[in-house]
Structures are given as structure tokens and as C-alpha cells.
C-alpha positions in Angstrom: 0.0 0.0 0.0 1.1 3.6 -0.5 0.1 6.9 0.9 -2.7 8.7 -0.8 -0.7 11.9 -1.1 1.4 10.4 -3.9 -1.3 8.4 -5.7 -2.8 10.7 -8.3 -2.6 14.3 -9.5 -5.4 16.5 -8.2 -8.7 16.5 -10.2 -11.6 18.9 -10.1 -14.2 18.3 -7.5 -17.6 17.3 -8.8 -20.5 17.3 -6.3 -23.0 14.6 -7.0 -26.4 16.0 -7.9 -29.1 13.2 -8.0 -31.8 13.3 -10.5 -35.3 14.1 -9.1 -36.4 10.5 -9.8 -33.7 8.9 -7.6 -33.3 11.6 -5.0 -36.6 11.1 -3.4 -36.2 7.4 -2.9 -32.6 6.4 -2.4 -30.5 9.4 -1.8 -32.8 11.6 0.2 -34.1 8.7 2.3 -30.9 6.8 2.9 -27.9 9.1 2.4 -28.8 12.7 2.4 -31.1 12.5 5.5 -28.1 11.3 7.4 -25.7 14.0 6.5 -24.4 16.5 9.1 -25.0 20.2 8.7 -22.7 21.7 5.9 -21.7 18.1 4.8 -21.8 17.8 1.0 -22.6 14.6 -0.9 -19.9 14.3 -3.5 -20.6 10.9 -5.0 -23.2 8.1 -4.8 -22.9 4.7 -6.3 -24.6 1.3 -6.2 -22.6 -1.8 -7.1 -22.1 -2.2 -10.8 -25.0 -3.7 -12.6 -22.8 -6.6 -13.8 -23.4 -8.1 -10.3 -27.0 -8.9 -11.2 -26.4 -10.3 -14.7 -26.0 -13.8 -13.2 -29.2 -13.7 -11.1 -31.2 -12.4 -14.0 -29.9 -15.2 -16.2 -30.7 -17.8 -13.5 -34.2 -16.4 -13.3 -34.8 -16.6 -17.0 -33.4 -20.2 -17.2 -35.4 -21.4 -14.2 -38.6 -19.8 -15.4 -38.1 -21.4 -18.9 -37.4 -24.8 -17.4 -40.5 -24.5 -15.1 -42.7 -23.6 -18.1 -41.4 -26.5 -20.1 -42.0 -29.0 -17.3 -45.5 -27.6 -16.8 -46.3 -28.1 -20.5 -45.0 -31.7 -20.2 -47.2 -32.3 -17.2 -50.3 -30.9 -18.9 -49.7 -33.2 -21.9 -48.9 -36.3 -19.9 -51.2 -39.2 -19.1 -50.9 -38.8 -15.4 -54.0 -39.0 -13.2 -55.6 -35.6 -12.5 -54.7 -35.7 -8.8 -51.1 -36.5 -9.4 -50.8 -33.9 -12.2 -52.2 -31.3 -9.8 -49.8 -32.3 -7.0 -46.8 -32.2 -9.3 -47.9 -28.9 -10.8 -48.1 -27.4 -7.3 -44.8 -28.9 -6.3 -43.2 -27.5 -9.5 -44.6 -24.0 -8.7 -43.3 -24.1 -5.2 -39.8 -25.2 -6.3 -39.7 -22.5 -9.0 -40.9 -19.8 -6.5 -38.3 -20.7 -3.9 -35.5 -20.9 -6.5 -36.5 -17.7 -8.2 -36.8 -15.8 -4.9 -33.4 -17.1 -3.6 -31.3 -16.8 -6.7 -32.9 -13.9 -8.5 -35.0 -11.7 -6.3 -32.8 -11.7 -3.2 -29.6 -10.7 -5.1 -31.4 -7.9 -6.9 -32.8 -6.6 -3.6 -29.3 -6.6 -2.1 -28.0 -4.8 -5.1 -30.8 -2.1 -4.9 -30.2 -1.5 -1.2 -26.4 -1.3 -1.3 -25.1 2.3 -1.4 -21.6 3.6 -1.5 -21.1 7.4 -1.0 -18.4 9.9 -0.4 -19.0 13.3 1.3 -16.5 16.0 2.1 -16.1 14.4 5.5 -16.5 10.7 5.3 -16.9 7.5 3.2 -20.3 5.9 3.7 -21.4 2.3 3.0 -25.0 1.0 3.6 -26.5 -2.3 2.7 -29.4 -4.6 3.8 -33.1 -4.6 4.0 -34.2 -6.3 7.2 -30.7 -6.4 8.8 -29.0 -3.2 7.9 -25.2 -2.8 7.9 -23.5 0.6 7.8 -19.8 1.7 7.6 -18.6 5.2 8.0 -14.9 6.1 7.6 -13.9 9.7 8.3 -11.8 11.1 5.6 -9.2 12.2 8.2 -8.7 8.6 9.3 -7.9 7.2 5.8 -4.2 6.2 5.6 -4.1 4.7 2.1 -6.4 3.7 -0.7 -5.9 1.3 -3.6 -8.0 -0.1 -6.4 -7.9 -3.4 -8.2 -9.7 -4.6 -11.3 -9.3 -7.8 -13.3 -9.6 -8.0 -17.1 -13.4 -8.4 -17.0 -13.6 -5.5 -14.6 -11.8 -3.2 -17.1 -14.3 -4.2 -19.7 -17.2 -3.1 -17.5 -15.2 -0.1 -16.1 -15.5 -1.3 -12.5 -13.3 -2.7 -9.8 -12.5 -3.1 -6.1 -11.7 -0.2 -3.8 -9.4 -1.0 -0.9 -9.4 1.5 1.9 -7.1 1.4 4.9 -7.9 3.6 7.9 -6.0 4.3 11.1 -5.7 1.2 13.3 -8.2 -0.9 11.2 -7.8 -3.7 8.8 -8.2 -2.7 5.1 -11.8 -2.7 3.9 -12.6 -3.9 0.3 -15.6 -2.5 -1.5 -16.3 -4.7 -4.6 -17.8 -3.8 -7.9 -17.5 0.0 -7.6 -18.4 1.7 -11.0 -15.5 3.9 -12.3 -13.3 2.9 -9.4 -10.4 4.9 -10.7 -12.4 8.1 -10.5 -13.6 7.2 -7.0 -10.0 6.6 -6.0 -9.0 10.0 -7.3 -11.9 11.7 -5.5 -10.8 10.2 -2.2 -7.3 11.5 -2.9 -8.6 15.0 -3.5 -10.6 15.1 -0.4 -7.7 13.9 1.8 -5.4 16.4 0.1 -7.9 19.2 0.9 -8.0 18.1 4.5 -4.2 17.9 4.7 -3.8 21.4 3.1 -6.4 22.8 5.5 -4.5 21.4 8.5 -1.2 22.7 7.2 -2.6 26.2 6.7 -4.2 26.2 10.1 -0.9 25.1 11.8 1.0 27.8 10.0 -1.4 30.5 11.0 
């Protein structure tokens, strides 16, 4: 790991401005309502949409298989009672599989939020059991990003943040991870410059 101060050249700050459609539901209710006075929301991300490609494909395949089996049952010579029992069993199995492998991952994706303000890094996830992580910018010691070949294709990656006296935290599938890395660097530099100016005065 290496200190943030030498990671990237400074880039211009861009404050995140949510669209009216998303602000009322996710940002205003989950992120912005929890901000302190004079705290600015600079960036908000969900995990990259590539994380739900697999669950969507599983849902399509399982639904197609369930429909095919239902058609076979309807055209079989089974007794009416047995056909009804098997049809109900098929529906239950499909519903459980679809809920577990498709709906649940999509809900987790929709309720996972990664944000940066001018004071801290924020991570929120969960529906019934909520998990939250807040890292003050002043406590960040170093930051790295990692992306494999497929991550480069989707322009995503893993952000690794090390804070004072804590083990490094990894945030997977962050869209445009290099820009997020540079933004954290800018915020830490602003904080360091502010402290230096204050000590000189």
C-alpha cells in the first residue's frame, strides 16, 4: 500500500447531484437525510449492474425450465390428482429458486449504497438487517483499487481503503473505481492542506 498523497494528480471536484427520480427514494431517504450540517454529498454509487447479470440469467433459465416442465405435465397421461400435485410442487420449487437466486440478489443490489462526502466515506447495505460503515476522511491512511480484465471491460473494480488502526476494507464492484480513488485522494489532500494552513497561522 502507498500513501494517498502520492497516488494521483489532483482532479476537479464534482458534487454529486441526484436526478429528481432517484433523489426522493434512495438518496434523500438513505444518504442525504443522514448528512451532518454543511456536509456535502460528492458521490453516490450502487454496485455495478454486472453483479445482477447472473441472477437475471438464472431467473430466465429457471422460469423457462419451469414452463417447459409444466407443459409436459399438462400433456402427460398422469391421473388428474397426481398432475395437480406435481404442478403445485413445481410451482413451489420455482418460486423458492426464483426468490433465492434472483429476487434476493437484486434486492441486495438495490439496497447497497456507496457514497463519499467532504467528511467521510459511507457504505450502507441490507433490508431487514442493515449494515453501515462510516470512515472519516481524516482517518484514511491509504487507498488502492484493483480490477481484473473483465472489470476493465465493465469499467468497475474493487476499492481498498485502509484507515487508522483498522484492517483494510474492500468494496467490490464499484463503478468507475479509478475516479472514486482520485476523488478520495482529492478530499484527503484538501484536508491535509487545510490542516497545514491552520498550523502555519
